[in-house]
N, C-alpha and C positions, 0 to 999 in steps of 0.2 A: 174496294179491295184492289189491290195492285195486280195488274195482269202479269201472269207468269212470263218471264223473259224467254225461257226456253220452253216453248209449247212441245215441240217434238222435232227431232232431226228430219223426219220424213215429211211432215206437214208443212214445215216452214224452212225451205232450203236456203233462204236469205238470212237465216239467224246469225250466221257468223259475220255478216257484213255490219251488224250492229256494233261489233266489237272493233271494227276497223277504222277507228277514228284518230289513229296516231298519224304522225307526219308521213305522208306517202313518198316523200323524197329521202327518207332515211336509208342508209346503206344496208342495215341489218334490221329485220323485224323486231319490233319492241314487244316485251312482255307487258300485258295490260291487265289492270285489276278493275273489274266491273262490278258495280253494285246493282243487285238485281231489283231491290225495292226503288232505288232512284233512277234506274234505267239508264245509267251513264257510266262512262269510264272515270274512275276516281284518280288514277295515276298510271304512268307508264314507267318502265325501267328499261335500261339497256339490257338486252339478252346477253347471258354469259354462259360459260361452261357449267356453272353451278346449277343453273336451271335444268340444263340438259341432263347433267349427271343425276339430279334429283328425280326427273322422270324415269331415267333408267332404273334407278333404285325402286321407285314405286312399281314399275312393270316387273322387275326381278322378284320382288316380294309377293306379287300375285300368284295365286295357284291356278286361276281359271278367269275366264271372262264373266262379268257380272250377269246375274239373271234379271237385272232391272229392265223393265219394259217402258218406263216413263222417265224423262229427264226433267219434268217440270219442276220449278221451284218458285216460291213466292218471295224469298228472302235470301240473305247471305251473299256471297261473292263467287265470282268466276274468275280465275286467273288464266289468261291465255298465254301459252308458252310455245311460240313458233320454234320449229326444229329444222334448222337449215344448216348442212344438208340433212335430208330426212334420216331418221333414226331407224336402222334395220333392226327388227325384232324377229327372232327365230325361237319361239317357245313351242312346246307341244300343242299348245291350244291357240297360238297366234303367230302367223308368219306374215309380216307386212312391213312396208317402209312407212313410218309415221312421220307426218310433216307438221302436225300440230297436236298439242295437248291442252285440254281445258280441265282445271281442277275446280270442282264444285265444293264449296265449303258453306255450311249453314249452322252456325252455333245455336240457332233456335230450334233446330231439329235434332232428334236423337239418332237420326240415321248417319251411318259412316260418311265421310266424304268420298267422293268418287272422281275418277279420271275418265273423261271422254277423249279418246284417241281418234284422229282422222289420218287415214292413210293418204298416200301420195294421189291415189285414185279417188279420193273423197268418201271411202267407206268408213263408217263409224264403228268404233269398239268401245265398250265401257268396262272398267275395272273398278271394283270396290277397294278402297284404301283402308287398311286395317289400323294404321297408326293416324293419329291426329298430326297434321303438318305444321303445328304451331312453332316448333323449334326452327324448322326451315324458313318459315315466314318471318321469324324474329331475326334470323341471320341476314335476310334479305331486306330488312327494314319495312316489312309489309304487315306485320302483326297488328299495328294500330288501326288498320282498315277493317279488321274482323270485329264486328260489334256483337255483343251478347244481348 
């Protein structure tokens, strides 16, 4: 059995370091697509306003923070989206400056995709995403990485 990549934000504080395999000399942080089963980054993309805007749309569509208590997954993809400068969120249920977003997608699971937001201070927030993000992934040329 493949060891879950994301055991828990609280028990494995170095979890995000596993995603940090892009060129450290790049001027802007890259968007990364991580395969959980293979435990490796499949591809990187230049970060753009389209990624930032999509994160904003997902946050605006959410009505509250998720009740998820576990972030474990055995399969699927994680899309890391750095947000520089941090994205200021001022919702009734969330006031924070978000510096990174991680989109969790698992086509083998019936669970909705979810978004892990990390504040500038390192505090995690989780949102369930009601819509399937395949259209956005297709626009960005990333849909082919999502295996069923």
